[in-house]
TORKELUM-86559 format. One record per residue (C-alpha): residue number from 1; residue in three letters; x, y, z. Coordinates in Angstrom, 3 decimals, padded with zeros to 6 digits. Layout:
<pts>
{NUM,'ALA',{X,Y,Z}}
...
</pts>
This chain:
<pts>
{1,'MET',{085.479,135.596,069.940}}
{2,'SER',{083.033,137.274,067.578}}
{3,'TRP',{082.081,139.807,070.264}}
{4,'MET',{085.246,141.825,069.629}}
{5,'ALA',{086.676,143.276,066.437}}
{6,'TRP',{090.034,141.513,066.291}}
{7,'THR',{091.780,143.674,063.751}}
{8,'LEU',{095.527,143.662,063.184}}
{9,'PRO',{096.154,146.796,065.335}}
{10,'VAL',{094.171,145.283,068.221}}
{11,'ALA',{096.092,142.017,067.945}}
{12,'ILE',{099.420,143.881,067.840}}
{13,'PHE',{098.405,145.943,070.898}}
{14,'PHE',{097.509,142.938,073.053}}
{15,'THR',{100.518,140.951,071.825}}
{16,'THR',{102.807,143.858,072.737}}
{17,'ILE',{101.292,144.118,076.232}}
{18,'GLY',{101.770,140.358,076.670}}
{19,'ILE',{105.402,140.554,075.551}}
{20,'ILE',{106.039,143.466,077.926}}
{21,'LEU',{104.586,141.469,080.828}}
{22,'VAL',{106.661,138.379,079.998}}
{23,'CYS',{109.830,140.490,079.714}}
{24,'MET',{109.118,142.294,082.993}}
{25,'THR',{108.518,138.948,084.729}}
{26,'ALA',{111.782,137.507,083.403}}
{27,'TYR',{113.659,140.665,084.409}}
{28,'GLU',{112.123,140.511,087.903}}
{29,'LEU',{113.259,136.898,088.292}}
{30,'TYR',{116.742,137.787,087.037}}
{31,'SER',{117.095,140.984,089.082}}
{32,'PRO',{114.554,141.511,091.873}}
{33,'CYS',{113.719,145.163,092.343}}
{34,'VAL',{113.361,147.271,095.431}}
{35,'GLU',{110.950,150.144,095.921}}
{36,'ARG',{112.328,153.556,095.082}}
{37,'LYS',{111.067,157.099,094.956}}
{38,'GLY',{111.407,159.030,091.725}}
{39,'PHE',{109.332,161.947,090.487}}
{40,'LEU',{106.108,160.083,091.268}}
{41,'PRO',{104.757,161.039,094.706}}
{42,'ILE',{104.937,157.445,096.000}}
{43,'ALA',{107.591,154.756,096.341}}
{44,'THR',{107.138,152.333,093.444}}
{45,'THR',{108.484,149.080,092.038}}
{46,'ARG',{109.064,148.393,088.334}}
{47,'GLY',{105.649,146.759,088.066}}
{48,'ASP',{103.963,149.757,089.696}}
{49,'ARG',{105.647,152.132,087.266}}
{50,'LEU',{104.665,149.933,084.303}}
{51,'PHE',{101.038,149.896,085.456}}
{52,'ILE',{100.957,153.663,086.026}}
{53,'GLY',{102.586,154.309,082.657}}
{54,'LEU',{100.155,152.050,080.785}}
{55,'LEU',{097.157,153.501,082.612}}
{56,'VAL',{098.092,157.107,081.828}}
{57,'SER',{098.801,156.132,078.210}}
{58,'ALA',{095.346,154.562,077.925}}
{59,'TYR',{093.688,157.704,079.311}}
{60,'PHE',{095.725,159.856,076.939}}
{61,'HIS',{094.570,157.751,073.978}}
{62,'LEU',{090.933,157.971,075.118}}
{63,'VAL',{091.125,161.761,075.364}}
{64,'TYR',{092.824,161.978,071.968}}
{65,'VAL',{090.220,159.744,070.316}}
{66,'GLY',{087.424,161.721,071.977}}
{67,'LEU',{088.716,165.111,070.852}}
{68,'THR',{090.050,164.386,067.354}}
{69,'ASP',{089.462,162.077,064.446}}
{70,'MET',{093.105,161.950,063.409}}
{71,'ALA',{095.307,158.836,063.235}}
{72,'LEU',{096.694,157.456,066.495}}
{73,'TRP',{100.385,157.738,065.609}}
{74,'LEU',{100.899,160.933,067.622}}
{75,'PRO',{099.486,159.606,070.914}}
{76,'LEU',{101.300,156.312,070.349}}
{77,'GLY',{104.628,158.121,070.085}}
{78,'ILE',{103.889,160.291,073.104}}
{79,'SER',{102.773,157.236,075.091}}
{80,'VAL',{105.974,155.323,074.303}}
{81,'ILE',{108.066,158.309,075.408}}
{82,'TRP',{105.927,158.747,078.552}}
{83,'LEU',{106.248,155.060,079.439}}
{84,'ALA',{110.031,155.181,078.995}}
{85,'ILE',{110.251,158.260,081.255}}
{86,'VAL',{108.061,156.715,083.962}}
{87,'LEU',{109.951,153.410,083.920}}
{88,'ARG',{113.326,155.155,084.090}}
{89,'TRP',{112.757,158.115,086.418}}
{90,'GLY',{109.286,157.523,087.925}}
</pts>
């Protein structure tokens, strides 16, 4: 695994994504979801909304890193809020 810089933030990031996926799987087994239409222009399931939220958060981080050299706490906070909004009302 020497091809990637496994720093503590990278390890925390991938561990968090793994925990989110395990929790979403357990929740799906406990309470199967149905498609619904929120503010997103398509009918989505919980998994769809999670994927869309994570994808937009990744793009937001890439833009932030490309335009500034500041710490990533601001986009992290915005991404967490965005993900919560998409999962709840998306």
